[in-house]
C-alpha positions, 0 to 999 in steps of 0.5 A: 648498757655503755661501759666506762672504764673508771678513768674515762668515767672520771674524765668524761662524767658530764657526758656519762650523766647525759647518757645515763639520762638519755640511754639509761644505766652505765656500767663502770669498770675498775682493773677489768671488773664490773664495780658500779652501775650509774643510773638516773634518780628516777630509775633509782627511786623506782627500783628502791621502792622510795615512794613520792611525798604525794603517793606517801600522803594519799596512802596515809591511813584515813582513820575514823572521822573526828567528831568534836562536841563543844560545851556551849557554857563559858569556861570562865567569867572574864573581867575586863 
């Protein structure tokens, strides 16, 4: 994991983003202390457990089949 000082990360943000996408998470320090880790959205979703819309829909409860019986009688007389 590459480490960036905060000032360097701010001035070279585009490069830090590119390295995050190609190499993985990037550490940012402030006054010599680790303060944040920059990671890709894909890595974040995988780590935080946020499911994709497709996975959510496929995992939705199925329930029982819906059976509807229609009454064959007209509901009311219609005058035109």
